[in-house]
C-alpha positions, 0 to 999 in steps of 0.5 A, a space after each residue: 462606457 467607452 466612446 465608439 471607435 472612429 470606424 464604428 462612428 463612420 459606419 453609424 453615420 454612413 450616408 444612405 441614399 433616400 428611399 422613395 416613398 410608395 407614391 413616388 415609386 409608383 409614379 416614377 415610371 409614368 413620369 419618365 415615360 411622359 417626359 420621353 414622349 414630350 422630348 420626342 414630340 418636340 425634337 423629332 418631327 417624324 415621331 409626332 406623325 400620326 402614322 408613326 404613332 399608329 405604327 407603334 401601336 400596331 407593332 406592339 399590340 402583340 407583345 402587349 397582349 402577351 404581356 397581359 397574360 404574362 402579368 397574370 402568371 407573374 402575379 402568381 410568382 411564375 412566368 411562361 417561356 412557351 408563349 412564343 411557341 404558342 403564338 407560332 403554333 396558333 398562327 400555323 394552326 389557323 392557316 392550316 385549319 382555315 384552309 381545311 374548314 372555315 375561318 371561324 372553325 380555324 380560329 376557334 380550333 387554334 385557340 383551343 390548342 393554345 388552351 391545351 398547352 396552357 393546361 399542360 403547363 398548369 398541370 406540370 407546375 401546380 400538380 406535378 410540382 415542376 418549376 415554371 422555368 423548367 415546365 414552360 421551357 420544356 413545353 416551348 421546346 416540345 411545341 416548337 419541335 412538333 411544329 417543325 416536324 409537322 410543317 418541315 419548318 416551311 410556312 403554311 399558306 392558304 389564308 383568305 385575303 380578308 385576314 391581311 385586310 383586317 390586320 392592316 385596317 384602322 377604325 377612326 385612324 386607330 389600328 384594329 389590332 390596337 383595339 384588340 389589345 385594348 379589349 384584352 387590357 380591359 378584360 384582364 383589368 376587370 378580371 384582376 380587380 372585380 373577380 374572386 379569381 383575380 383576388 385569389 391570384 394575388 393571395 396565391 402569389 403572395 403566400 401560396 401556403 397561407 392561401 391554401 390554409 385560407 381555403 383557396 384552391 391554389 392548384 386550380 388558381 395556378 392552372 387557370 393562370 397558365 391557361 389564361 396566359 396561353 390564351 393571350 399568347 394564342 390571341 397574339 398569334 391570331 394578330 400575328 397571322 393577320 399581319 403576315 398572312 402566313 403561318 410561320 413555325 419559326 416566328 414569335 421567338 422573342 415574345 417570352 423575354 419581351 413580354 417578361 421585360 415589359 411587365 418587369 420594366 413596368 414595375 411588377 416584381 417577379 416574386 409575385 403577389 403584386 402587379 397592375 395591368 397598367 404596369 404591363 401596358 406602360 412597360 410595353 409602350 415604353 419599350 416600343 417607344 424606345 425602339 421606335 425612337 432608336 429607329 428614327 434616330 438612325 441607331 443601328 439595329 444591333 445596338 437596339 437590344 443593348 439599349 433595351 437591356 440597359 432599360 431593363 437592368 435599370 428598372 429591375 435594379 431600382 425596384 430590387 434596391 427599393 424592396 431591399 431597403 424596405 425590408 431593412 427598415 
C-alpha cells in the first residue's frame, strides 16, 4: 500500500482545539462571572456600594422572572416572543381592574389574563402544530394591538400609592422584588427537579415522539409549559407596575429577547431537552452586571446593546462548537 500523500498526512495530523470536558464546560460560566465580580469589586468603588448591588437586583428581577418561564419553554424546544406583550397587558389590566374593583381582584384578574394568553400559545403550538416562533409572534402582535386599541396607547393610572411603596421597599436591605424573583426561582427549581411534570418537560424536549411512545401526553406538557411561561411574564408585569405606578401598553418590549439571551448565555441549548434554573439566573445576573459596569464606566448607552450582543454571540458560539465537536466524537 502506498504511503499517504502529503495533503492527506496534513489533513490527518491537523491540529484541533481541545474539547472541554462536561465538568469544565459546566463551571466555565460561573468562573467567568465570579472573576468579573472580583475585578469590578476591586477596581470600581461605586460597584461595591450596597445600594448599587441592590439596584442591580431590583432592575434585573423582572427579566429574571421572565427568564425562569422562558427556561421551561426552551427545555421543551420552543420559546415565547409574546412575554413582553403579556407583561405590558398584565400591568395595564392591573391598573384598570384595581381602579374598578380592588387590589386583590385586580392582581388575580390580570394573572388570569396572562394564563389565557399562555393557553392560546400552548394550543396553537401543541394542538394546531404552529411553530413556536410564528405562534408567539402572532400572539405578541395581537395582544399589543388590543392594548393599543383599548387604551389609545395612553398610560393607565389609578393605582393606590401602596403599589409604588411595595415596589421600592426592602427587607433587610434586599429589594422586595428581588425576594419575589427568589420565590420564582425556588418554585421553578422544585417543579423541574421533583415533579413528574418537570421530568416530562425534559423528555418532551429531548425527543417528543419517543416521549409519546413512552406514554407521556406531550401536547398537555407543551400546553402547560407555555401557561407557566405566560404566568411568569404576568408576575413580572406585576413587578413592573410596582416600579412605575402606571400601566403602560408600550412597555416590556425588550423582554422576549432579553429573557432568551439570559437563558442562552447561561448555557441552555435552544434545541431543548436540557437546562437548569441556575443557568437562567446566572445568565440574567451576568448580563445585568455587565450593563451596570458599562454605566459606571461611562460607556454610552448606544454601545451597551452591542456589548450585550457580543456576549451572547460568544456564549452561544462556544456552546454550539462544543456540541458539534461532541457529536463528531
